[in-house]
A tleap script that builds the chain and sets N, CA, C and O, in Angstrom:
source leaprc.protein.ff14SB
mol = sequence {
  NMET ASN TYR SER LYS LYS MET PRO GLY PRO
  VAL LYS GLU LYS PRO TYR LEU ASP ALA LEU
  GLU GLN ARG ILE SER ARG HIE PRO ASP HIE
  LEU MET THR PRO ARG GLY PHE PHE ASP LEU
  CYS HIE SER ALA PRO HIE SER GLU PHE TYR
  CASP
}
set mol.1.N position { 124.072 -71.005 -116.670 }
set mol.1.CA position { 123.897 -71.135 -118.141 }
set mol.1.C position { 124.334 -70.033 -118.547 }
set mol.1.O position { 124.002 -68.904 -118.184 }
set mol.2.N position { 125.524 -70.529 -119.748 }
set mol.2.CA position { 125.923 -69.784 -120.444 }
set mol.2.C position { 125.331 -69.197 -121.711 }
set mol.2.O position { 125.078 -70.030 -122.580 }
set mol.3.N position { 125.173 -68.465 -121.872 }
set mol.3.CA position { 124.510 -68.024 -123.392 }
set mol.3.C position { 125.148 -67.347 -124.538 }
set mol.3.O position { 124.750 -66.957 -125.636 }
set mol.4.N position { 126.500 -67.340 -123.784 }
set mol.4.CA position { 127.488 -66.316 -124.925 }
set mol.4.C position { 128.091 -67.637 -125.870 }
set mol.4.O position { 128.535 -67.382 -126.990 }
set mol.5.N position { 128.086 -68.394 -125.601 }
set mol.5.CA position { 128.664 -69.886 -125.780 }
set mol.5.C position { 128.204 -70.109 -127.454 }
set mol.5.O position { 127.074 -70.548 -127.674 }
set mol.6.N position { 129.015 -69.827 -128.474 }
set mol.6.CA position { 128.644 -70.200 -129.757 }
set mol.6.C position { 128.202 -71.645 -130.263 }
set mol.6.O position { 128.720 -72.598 -129.681 }
set mol.7.N position { 127.314 -71.898 -131.270 }
set mol.7.CA position { 127.157 -73.301 -131.765 }
set mol.7.C position { 128.442 -73.816 -132.180 }
set mol.7.O position { 129.021 -72.876 -132.725 }
set mol.8.N position { 129.194 -74.877 -132.191 }
set mol.8.CA position { 130.516 -75.048 -132.861 }
set mol.8.C position { 130.125 -75.757 -134.432 }
set mol.8.O position { 129.523 -76.811 -134.638 }
set mol.9.N position { 130.549 -75.031 -135.176 }
set mol.9.CA position { 130.410 -75.220 -136.547 }
set mol.9.C position { 128.949 -75.429 -137.049 }
set mol.9.O position { 127.941 -74.933 -136.546 }
set mol.10.N position { 129.017 -76.237 -138.110 }
set mol.10.CA position { 127.182 -76.538 -138.540 }
set mol.10.C position { 126.728 -76.752 -137.521 }
set mol.10.O position { 127.346 -76.923 -136.470 }
set mol.11.N position { 125.359 -76.776 -137.721 }
set mol.11.CA position { 124.683 -77.445 -136.889 }
set mol.11.C position { 124.203 -78.939 -137.402 }
set mol.11.O position { 123.598 -79.118 -138.459 }
set mol.12.N position { 124.601 -80.061 -136.407 }
set mol.12.CA position { 124.276 -80.990 -136.836 }
set mol.12.C position { 123.316 -81.965 -137.335 }
set mol.12.O position { 123.356 -82.919 -138.113 }
set mol.13.N position { 121.991 -81.093 -136.245 }
set mol.13.CA position { 120.885 -81.531 -136.392 }
set mol.13.C position { 119.931 -81.428 -137.499 }
set mol.13.O position { 118.791 -81.892 -137.498 }
set mol.14.N position { 120.574 -80.692 -138.568 }
set mol.14.CA position { 119.715 -80.365 -139.720 }
set mol.14.C position { 119.180 -81.341 -140.587 }
set mol.14.O position { 118.101 -81.098 -141.126 }
set mol.15.N position { 119.776 -82.435 -140.814 }
set mol.15.CA position { 119.457 -83.886 -141.626 }
set mol.15.C position { 118.439 -84.198 -140.559 }
set mol.15.O position { 117.271 -84.349 -140.917 }
set mol.16.N position { 118.780 -84.318 -139.198 }
set mol.16.CA position { 117.360 -85.091 -138.311 }
set mol.16.C position { 116.607 -84.495 -138.201 }
set mol.16.O position { 115.650 -85.174 -137.829 }
set mol.17.N position { 116.201 -82.913 -138.347 }
set mol.17.CA position { 115.169 -82.254 -138.476 }
set mol.17.C position { 114.350 -82.043 -139.882 }
set mol.17.O position { 113.154 -81.783 -140.015 }
set mol.18.N position { 115.199 -82.202 -140.739 }
set mol.18.CA position { 114.618 -82.481 -142.055 }
set mol.18.C position { 113.684 -84.012 -142.246 }
set mol.18.O position { 112.598 -84.157 -142.807 }
set mol.19.N position { 114.568 -85.066 -141.548 }
set mol.19.CA position { 113.586 -86.247 -141.594 }
set mol.19.C position { 112.398 -86.239 -140.665 }
set mol.19.O position { 111.303 -86.753 -140.895 }
set mol.20.N position { 112.769 -85.581 -139.582 }
set mol.20.CA position { 111.661 -85.441 -138.923 }
set mol.20.C position { 110.532 -84.538 -139.483 }
set mol.20.O position { 109.413 -84.995 -139.250 }
set mol.21.N position { 110.551 -83.416 -140.137 }
set mol.21.CA position { 109.583 -83.157 -140.659 }
set mol.21.C position { 108.834 -83.590 -141.686 }
set mol.21.O position { 107.655 -83.312 -141.907 }
set mol.22.N position { 109.657 -84.376 -142.397 }
set mol.22.CA position { 109.019 -85.336 -143.515 }
set mol.22.C position { 108.121 -86.352 -142.903 }
set mol.22.O position { 107.049 -86.768 -143.340 }
set mol.23.N position { 108.717 -86.660 -141.868 }
set mol.23.CA position { 107.817 -87.848 -141.305 }
set mol.23.C position { 106.260 -87.371 -140.622 }
set mol.23.O position { 105.228 -88.034 -140.723 }
set mol.24.N position { 106.396 -86.137 -139.960 }
set mol.24.CA position { 105.506 -85.216 -139.638 }
set mol.24.C position { 104.314 -85.007 -140.768 }
set mol.24.O position { 103.097 -85.153 -140.649 }
set mol.25.N position { 105.101 -84.616 -141.894 }
set mol.25.CA position { 103.711 -84.501 -143.157 }
set mol.25.C position { 103.102 -85.753 -143.269 }
set mol.25.O position { 101.903 -85.919 -143.496 }
set mol.26.N position { 103.909 -86.609 -143.112 }
set mol.26.CA position { 103.449 -88.049 -143.993 }
set mol.26.C position { 102.346 -88.387 -142.932 }
set mol.26.O position { 101.199 -88.581 -143.333 }
set mol.27.N position { 102.682 -88.477 -141.400 }
set mol.27.CA position { 101.823 -88.825 -140.335 }
set mol.27.C position { 101.897 -87.582 -139.244 }
set mol.27.O position { 102.635 -87.467 -138.266 }
set mol.28.N position { 100.649 -86.493 -139.862 }
set mol.28.CA position { 100.649 -85.571 -139.085 }
set mol.28.C position { 100.210 -85.762 -137.285 }
set mol.28.O position { 100.121 -84.800 -136.523 }
set mol.29.N position { 100.039 -86.841 -136.981 }
set mol.29.CA position { 100.012 -87.462 -135.664 }
set mol.29.C position { 100.820 -88.019 -135.216 }
set mol.29.O position { 100.588 -88.517 -134.114 }
set mol.30.N position { 102.019 -88.199 -135.762 }
set mol.30.CA position { 103.283 -88.454 -135.182 }
set mol.30.C position { 103.769 -88.003 -133.636 }
set mol.30.O position { 104.133 -88.661 -132.661 }
set mol.31.N position { 103.625 -86.789 -133.843 }
set mol.31.CA position { 104.122 -86.334 -132.267 }
set mol.31.C position { 103.437 -86.268 -131.350 }
set mol.31.O position { 103.732 -85.610 -130.352 }
set mol.32.N position { 101.997 -87.166 -131.526 }
set mol.32.CA position { 101.352 -87.301 -130.573 }
set mol.32.C position { 101.602 -88.912 -129.734 }
set mol.32.O position { 101.126 -89.447 -128.732 }
set mol.33.N position { 102.584 -89.273 -130.747 }
set mol.33.CA position { 102.989 -91.100 -130.384 }
set mol.33.C position { 104.312 -90.985 -129.435 }
set mol.33.O position { 105.026 -89.986 -129.343 }
set mol.34.N position { 104.458 -92.036 -128.852 }
set mol.34.CA position { 105.779 -92.112 -128.045 }
set mol.34.C position { 106.811 -91.787 -128.561 }
set mol.34.O position { 107.507 -90.912 -128.045 }
set mol.35.N position { 107.171 -92.419 -129.725 }
set mol.35.CA position { 108.397 -91.712 -130.665 }
set mol.35.C position { 108.348 -90.836 -130.978 }
set mol.35.O position { 109.402 -90.208 -131.084 }
set mol.36.N position { 107.247 -90.291 -131.288 }
set mol.36.CA position { 107.394 -88.887 -131.861 }
set mol.36.C position { 107.614 -87.995 -130.851 }
set mol.36.O position { 108.470 -87.163 -131.151 }
set mol.37.N position { 107.007 -87.836 -129.439 }
set mol.37.CA position { 107.609 -87.351 -128.372 }
set mol.37.C position { 109.010 -87.315 -128.262 }
set mol.37.O position { 109.680 -86.284 -128.200 }
set mol.38.N position { 109.486 -88.606 -128.238 }
set mol.38.CA position { 111.262 -88.701 -128.458 }
set mol.38.C position { 111.830 -88.080 -129.514 }
set mol.38.O position { 112.927 -87.528 -129.429 }
set mol.39.N position { 111.049 -88.127 -130.708 }
set mol.39.CA position { 111.881 -87.300 -131.653 }
set mol.39.C position { 111.804 -86.065 -131.323 }
set mol.39.O position { 112.876 -85.496 -131.530 }
set mol.40.N position { 110.837 -85.257 -130.811 }
set mol.40.CA position { 110.894 -84.013 -130.579 }
set mol.40.C position { 111.578 -83.608 -129.785 }
set mol.40.O position { 112.329 -82.672 -130.059 }
set mol.41.N position { 111.555 -84.140 -128.599 }
set mol.41.CA position { 112.901 -83.910 -127.698 }
set mol.41.C position { 114.042 -83.764 -127.866 }
set mol.41.O position { 114.809 -82.990 -127.294 }
set mol.42.N position { 114.273 -84.655 -128.834 }
set mol.42.CA position { 115.573 -84.921 -129.273 }
set mol.42.C position { 116.134 -83.990 -130.509 }
set mol.42.O position { 117.327 -84.113 -130.788 }
set mol.43.N position { 115.370 -83.111 -131.227 }
set mol.43.CA position { 115.598 -82.701 -132.371 }
set mol.43.C position { 115.894 -81.100 -131.832 }
set mol.43.O position { 116.237 -80.264 -132.667 }
set mol.44.N position { 115.802 -80.867 -130.946 }
set mol.44.CA position { 116.420 -79.381 -130.624 }
set mol.44.C position { 118.136 -79.490 -130.255 }
set mol.44.O position { 118.590 -80.417 -129.584 }
set mol.45.N position { 118.794 -78.621 -130.697 }
set mol.45.CA position { 119.997 -78.416 -130.272 }
set mol.45.C position { 119.937 -78.295 -128.872 }
set mol.45.O position { 119.161 -77.520 -128.313 }
set mol.46.N position { 120.941 -79.233 -128.126 }
set mol.46.CA position { 120.779 -79.287 -126.410 }
set mol.46.C position { 121.643 -77.888 -126.125 }
set mol.46.O position { 121.216 -77.017 -125.366 }
set mol.47.N position { 122.680 -77.805 -126.703 }
set mol.47.CA position { 123.451 -76.387 -126.330 }
set mol.47.C position { 122.786 -75.189 -125.737 }
set mol.47.O position { 123.119 -74.405 -124.849 }
set mol.48.N position { 121.623 -75.307 -126.596 }
set mol.48.CA position { 120.579 -74.177 -126.365 }
set mol.48.C position { 120.045 -74.227 -125.049 }
set mol.48.O position { 119.691 -73.155 -124.557 }
set mol.49.N position { 119.958 -74.960 -124.584 }
set mol.49.CA position { 119.052 -75.447 -123.128 }
set mol.49.C position { 119.708 -75.712 -122.145 }
set mol.49.O position { 119.427 -75.173 -121.075 }
set mol.50.N position { 121.008 -76.828 -122.274 }
set mol.50.CA position { 121.771 -77.427 -121.322 }
set mol.50.C position { 123.329 -76.623 -121.436 }
set mol.50.O position { 123.777 -76.212 -122.507 }
set mol.51.N position { 124.002 -76.501 -120.178 }
set mol.51.CA position { 125.052 -75.958 -120.587 }
set mol.51.C position { 126.319 -77.173 -119.852 }
set mol.51.O position { 127.524 -76.993 -120.031 }
savepdb mol mol.pdb
quit
């Protein structure tokens, strides 16, 4: 793992995260659904976890 690597440019996930937050606020149990779990898994910037 290389933690010294900087995120390239602006974080592209921001609009996606905003949409996910809106979806969760409308449906609090969204994360309990398979689709919600998929959204949660794909909402994190992957370069933080994988190299």
